[in-house]
N, C-alpha and C positions, 0 to 999 in steps of 0.2 A: 504493499500500500504506499502511496506517495503522500507527501505533505499537502498536496494540492486538494482543494475542495472539489475538483472536477475530474477526479480519476475515473475514466470510463469503466474500469474493471470493478468498481465498488459502488458508485453512486446510485445505480439502479437496482441494487440487491434488495429483494423484497423482505429479507430478514436481517437487515443491517441498518444501523444509524451511524453516520459519519460526520465528524466535526473537524474543523480546521484548527490551527494553533491558537486562535483567539476564541474558540468555543462556538464559532459560527457553523451552521448546518451546511452540508454539501449542497443541498437545494431545499426548496420550501415544501417538497412533497414527500420526503422520505418517511416522515411520521405517518402520513396518510397511507403510504404503501405498506408499512408494518402493520398498521391497524387493519387495513383491508385483508392482508394475508392472515392475520390472527382470526378475524371474523369468518373468513372463508374456511379456515381449518377448524373453527369451533373450539379453540383452545380456552380453557378456563384459567390456566396459569401461564404467564409469559416470563421467561428467565432472560434477563439482560446481562451479558457478561462483558467485562472490560479487562483486557490484558495489555501488555506492553510490546509484544512481539510484532511490531509493524515495520520491520526493517525494509521489507519489500512486499509486493503483492503475493508472491509465492509463500513467504513465511507467514503472512497474515492468514492466507487461506488454509495452510497446513495446521496452524495452531487453532484456528476456529474449528476446523474439522475434528481435531483430536478432542477438544472440549465438547463439541456437539455430540460426538459419538458416545460419550458417557451418558448422555440424556436421551438420545434419539435413536437408539438401536432399533432396527426393524423398519425404518422409513425407506422409501424407494429411492429418494434423491439425496438423502443425508442431510436435508434441511427441514426446518419446521418441526411440527410435533410428531411424536411416535405414537400412533394410535390415539388413545385418549390422554396421552401424556402432555407435558408442557411444550409450548413453543419456545424456541431458542433464538434470541436476537443478539447479534455481535455488535459491540460498540467499537467503531474504528476511529482512531485519532492519531496524530503525528507523534508517536512514541517510538522507542527502539530499545533493544537490549544488546549486551555484549556477550560474546562467547568467552570460554576460558583461555583461548589462545593468547600468548604473550604479546603479539604484535597486531597491527591493523591489516586486515585483509581488504581486497578490492570491494567485497560485499559490504564490509563494515564502513569503509570510506563512503560508499554510495549511500548507505543508510544515514550517515552523518549529513551528507548533502541534502537528503530529503528532509531530515529533521531540522536543519538550520539552512533554509533556502537563502541564496544570495551570499553565502559565506564560503564559496568553493575555493577561492585562493587561500583563505586562512586555514581551511581544513587541510588543503594540500600541504601547506607549510608545517602544520602539526604532524601530519603523517611522515613527512620527510624527516623531521626531528626525531620522532619516536622510533622510526624504523632504522635510521642511520646511526643514532646515538653518538653524535659528535663528541670528541674527546676533550671538550671544554666544559668547565662548570657553568659558564655563562649561557651555554645552550640550554641547560636544564632550566635556568631562570626564564629563558625565552618561552618555554612551554607554559609556564605560569602566566606570562603576559598575554600570550595568544589565547589561552583559555578564558581569561577575564574578558577579552574582547569578544569571544564567541558567545558568551552567555550573559554578559552584562545587560542590564535594563535600567532605564531611568527610574529614580525612586518614585516618580508619580505614575509609572506605567501600571496598568491594572494587574499584571502578573506579579508584580513585586509584593502584593499583599498575600501571596501564597508561598512565600519562601520558607515559612516555618509552620509547624503544627501547634505552636503556642499562641495563646491569645494576644491580641494587639497591645494590651497594656503592659506586657512583660518586657519587651525589648524594642527600642527604637530602630535598631539596625535590622536590615533584612537580607544579609548575605552571609554565607558560611565563611568561617575563618580560613578555610583551605584556599579560598581565592585571594586572600590578602596577607596571610602570614608568609614568611619567607618560604619560597618554593622549595628550596633545598630541605628546610625543616619539615615541610609537609611530605615531600617525597621520601625522606628518611623514615618518617612514621609509617607511611603506607608500605614501604619496603619491609619494615619490621613486621607489619601486620601480615603481609604475604607469607613471610617465613613462619609466623605463628600459625597461620591457616594450614600450611603444609604439615607442620609438626602435629597439629591437632588432628588432622585427617589421618595421619599415620598412627597416632595413639588410639583414635577411635576404632581402628580396625583390630586393635589388640585387646581393647577393654571389653568386658562383658556387656550384654545388652542393658540399656538403661531401664527398659520396662520388661518385667518378667511377671509370671503368674504368682500372685501372693499365696502364702501358706493358709491353711485352714485351721480352725479350732484354736488350740493353744499356741500353734505356731504362726498364727496370723499376726502380721506386724501392727504396731500401733499407728493409728490414724490421727492426724492433727485435727484441731477444731474446724479448720476450713475444709476438711475432707481430703487433704493431701497427705500421702504416706510419707513418713519422716525419713526413710532410708532411701538412698539413691538406687539401690539394687532391687527395690520392691516395686510392685505395680502401682500405677496411679500417677497423675500429673504432679509436677512439682516445679517451683520457680526455677528458672534457668540459672545456671552458674554463669559467671563471666566466661566468654569463649577462651580467654587466657588470663592468667594471673596478671600479665603485663597490662591488659586493657583496664583491669580493675584498680590498678595502682593510681593513687592521686597525683603523683608527680608527672608532669609532661615530659616528653622526650626532648632532647636537645640535639641539634643537627651535628653530624660528624664534622670534624675540622676538614678544611680543604688542603690536603698535604701536597708537598712539592715533590716528594719521591715518586718516581714513575710507577713502580709496582703498586704502592699504596694508593696513588691517584687512580690507577686503573680499577682497583678493587672498589673504591668508594664511588667512582663514576658508574660502574656497572650496577651497583646497589641503587644509586639515585635514578638511573634510567629505568630500572624495574619499577621503582615507585612512581616515576613520571608517567609511565603508561597507565598505571592504576589511577593516578590523579586525573588523567583524561577521562577514564571510565567513570570515576565518581563525580566529576564536575558535570559531565553530560547527563548522568543519571539524576543529579540534583536538578538540572534544568528541566528534565522530563517530568520529574515529580512536581516541580513548581507549576509547570504547564498543566499537569493532570488536575491539580486542584482547581484551577481557573476553569478549565473545560467542564469539569463536573458541575461546578456551581452556576456557571453562566450559560453552558450549552446543554448538558444532559438534563439538568433540573427542569428547564422549561419544556424539554421534549417529554419528560415524564408526565408533566402536567397535561400536555396535549394527548398523550396516550391514555391517561386516566379518564380524560373527558370523552375520548372516542371509544373507549372500551370499558364502560362502567361496570360490566359484569365480569371483567377479567382481572385476576390478581396478578400484580407485577412484583417480581422478585429481582433483587440486584445481587450480582456476584462479581467480585473483582479480585485479580491476582496481581501482586507486586504493586507497581505504581498505578495499575488499573484499580486496585482496591482504594487507593487515595482518591481516584477520580469518582468512584461511586459513592464513597463516604461524603465527599464534599457536595455531590449532587443532592444527597439527602438534606444537608445543611441549606441548600439553595431553594428547597421547595417552599412555595408560598403556603400560608396557613390554610387557604381554601382548597389547596390541592390534596387529593387523597394520597397518603403516603404509601410507600411500598409495603407489601405483605411481609417481607423478610429481607435481610441483608446478610450475605455471607462474604467474609473477607479471607482470602487465602494468601498466606505469606505476605501480608500487607507491608509495603514500604511506607510506613506511617509511624509517627512517634507513639510509643506505648502509653504516653500520657495524653494523647490527643482527645480522649473522651473524659478526662478528669476535670471535675469542676474546680478543684483546688490542687495545686501541685505540692507534693510533700516537701520540696526543697525551697518553696516560696511562701511568703506570708499572704500574698494575694495573687490573683490571676490563676487561670486554668488553661486547659487545652482548647484549641480552636474549634473542636467538634463537641464540646461539652453539651449534653442535653439532646443530641440528635436522635437518640433512641426514642424520644417522645414523638418523633415524626414517623416512626415505623410501627406498623400494626403488630408485627411479630417480633422475634428476637433479632439482635445484631450479633451474629456468630463470628468469632475471630479465631480462625485456625492458625496455629503456629507450630514451629518445629525447631528444636535445639540443633538440628543438623544444617540449618540455613546459615552459612558462614557469611554470605553477602550481607545479610541483615544483622547477624550477631556480631561481626567483627568490623566490617568496613562501614556500614551505615552510621555507627556512632562517631567514627572519625570524620566522616564527611558531613555530619549534621551540626557539629559544634559551631555556634554562631559567634559573630564578633561581639566582644564584651563579656563572654562567658569564660569560665575557667574550669577545667576538670578537677581542680583540687577541692571542689564542693563535695561531691559524692562519688567520683569516678565516672569516666566517660561512658561506660556501658550502662550505668544506671540513669544518668541524666539524659542521654540522647539515645536510649535503646529503642529498638523497633518492635512494633506490635506483632510482626510475623516471626519474631524470635522468642519472645517470652510472654505474649498475650497482654491483655488489658491490665494496666497499672493505674493506681490512684482512684479507682471507682469502688466505693463501698458496696458490698453485697454482690459483686460480680463472681459467679461460681466458675470453677475450673474443672473440666472433665477430660478424661481420656477420650480419644476418638471412638474406641469400642463402646465405652459407656454412653457417649453422646448418641450413638446409633441405636441404643435400646429404646423401646417404645416409651414415648412421652418423657424422655430424659431431659430434653432441652426445655428451657423456660418458655413461657408463652410470650414474653416480652423482656425488654432490657438487654443488657450485655451478658455474654457468656464467652469464656475462653475455652478452646478445645485443643488439647495437646495432641497434634497429629504426627509426632515424631516417630511413631511406630511404622508409618508408611511413607511419610515425607522424609527421606533419609539418604537418597542416593544423589551423588554429584561430586565433581572434582573441585579442588580449590581453584580460584578463590571463592566462587559462588556457593560451593557446597550444594545442598539440596534445594536451593531457591526455586529452581524450575521443575522440581520433581513433584508435580501436582496432578498428573494425569492418572488418577486412581479411582476406581469405582466407589471406594469408600467415601471420597470427598464429594462425588456426585450424590451419594446417598445422604451425606450431611446437608447438602443444599436442599434436597427434597424434604428431609426431616425438619429443617429450619422453617420451611414454608408450608409444612403440612400438605405437601403436594403428593397426589396419588399418581402412580405411573402404571 
């Protein structure tokens, strides 16, 4: 899928909604087409799903099909409803994802051009630097300068309001520190994170399973007041540990010195270039998340209102993965009071602050998350599935989310800037936490409010640095969406 609002491959799709980078619709008739398709199919439940894999039309089509197959097995054309099951609508928008490869491929460069139209020369310069890895420290600094130019927006630009998941009253700044701190400093930290991600992946292969069957009778483990089993080796959800002890340490990293000796210089430069590539990935991901919030609130929210009006007897369910989860969450915030809210919301590995729904932050005297109270606009539950195997969100997201003016010395980077998709909802009183297996038992999910679901038992496969972030094509997760919405299939 391209960034254009007039992509001929997608704008006429009867089961898709497409938005441009500003939240504008591809055309004025796509909502009517979706509504007409739903009426013709006689669907009672309509599932709208947003993901981030829109690098190109082929990738979009493939990921849409993989998600749709979990819900629509048995249809003749692979689209729409399966028998009396739900209809499936894809939300297309100018996002992209990176693969685990250490360099930029032609396909990734093309995706960057689609995501940032008009920046072809700057993107070519970035690729040249990251691929060629010049043997000067100043070249690393040039990467930081080019990235600032790539994603910078005026403070008065509408998208600037979506830079953080914290309430507006908390911070006057709207940009992450990684854009303005010393580039060498930031690259050093990201290189360190990559090393830790690899080490953790190797250790994870050797340690016993995190979730096992609990003992019975006198051998049953003690359960905490919140329903969480107290031992790491026993069954049941539990708060995630920091991905590494290093991330939980309160003292920030300091950059390595720039040595004059040739051998030492080469070693340090190689390390910095490893970090520079990851800096590119994280800065672009930040810009995509920022864009997702705006598209959700200004684009998808009005479209939901139109669908609700056109389909008064159809229940609408929102599902989001990664930055797509941020998009659908902000769409709920953007709903007008007169608009019928969605019947359920399911967030899979959400690239969203774990404090986004908190009315009050534990480390602040005042202020809360930007999405505090959105559950009141949802008829059913807001289900947040997370996995401790998601290294993208557990390790890199906290480093990329630190804002100007903040210091990790308060509570540790992983706690202050942690991701919803890594350890679930934080700072919300009364939010239960369930294992995926328990959540799929009959009537286990609450009828409203927030609930965290530890999906680590199935969302667990993937190589560093992302880990299991994209390991979401599981029938159990489709069943979770159905359970959240009380959808019959």
